[in-house]
N, C-alpha and C positions, 0 to 999 in steps of 0.2 A: 158123788154118791147121791142116789135118789132120796128125797125127803120121805118117800113112802116107806122106806126100809128103816128109817130112824124111829125108835120108839119115842113117843111124846111124854111118857111118864118116866120117873126116876127108877133105875134098876140097881139093886144091890150087886156089887161086884166083889169078887175075890181078888184082893190086892196082890196076891201071889202071882196071878195070871199076868198082871201088868208088870210086875217085877221081873218075871221070867224073860221078857223081851230084851231088857237092857242089863239085868243083873243088879239093878238098884231102883227101888220104887221112886225115889226122888227124881232120878234122871227120866224115868218114864213119865212122871207127872209134869216135868218141865217140857218134855216133847209135846205132850197133849196140850198144855197151856199155850205153847207157842203156836201150835196148829190152830187152836181155838181163836187166838188173836188174829191169825191170818184170815180165817173164815169170816170173822167179825168185820175186819177191815174191808174185805171184798164185798160183803153184804151192804155195808154202810156206803161204800162208793157207788154200788149199783143203785141203791135206794136214792141217794142224792142226785144221781144222774137222771133217774126217772122223774123225781119230783121237780127237778130244774126245768123240765118242760112246762110245768104249770106256774112257774114264777111270774108274778105280775110285772108288766113293763113299767108301771108307775109305782111310786112310793106312797101313794095316798092310802092311809089306813082305813078310810071310810069305804073304799071300794074293795076291800079284802072280803072274799067270799069263799065258801068251802066248795070245792069241786068234787063231785061224786067219784070220779076216777081216781083222784088224789087220795081220797079216803079209802077206796078199795085197795090201792097199792100199799098204803100204810098198814092196813089191816092184814094184808097178806104177809108182810114182813114181821108183824107182831106174832103171827101164828106159826112162824117157822120154828123148828126145834132149836133149843139153846145150842150155841156153838160148842160148848164144852161136851155136850152129849154127842154131837156130830164128830168132834175130834176124838173122843174116846172110842166111838164105834170104828172110826177109821184106823185107829191105833190097834185095836183088838183084831181087826180084819186084815192087818198087815198092808194097809193102803197108804201108810205114811212112810216116806223115805227119810231116814235119818242116818247120820254117821257119827261115830264116837271118835273124839280126838285120840291120836296115838300118843301115849305117854312114854317118854324116853326116860328110863330109870337113872341114867347117868346125869341128866340135867335137873332132876328133882332135888329140891333143897333137903338137906338132912337136918334133923333136929338135934 
């Protein structure tokens, strides 16, 4: 999903719309949270990969300096929309695939 389509501000949402997709608001929130964690992990891996190019070959602390490109990359990632907002947008736009486990009533414990 393009970051241009993601609102950068917080939007009030009707929780019933989130609940309608799974039948349970908590299941919907778990799906959104898991997707947000996936997006966050992808962004973190991508950022570390880009910043690794600038890693110094020596461990001398006196030679550590700030690289302009490194700062621009970090700033870009700081300005990205929050992963929870992205995941919620994906969920409401039906762009997240999820499946619910099939519950067998014969194997469920009885109280």
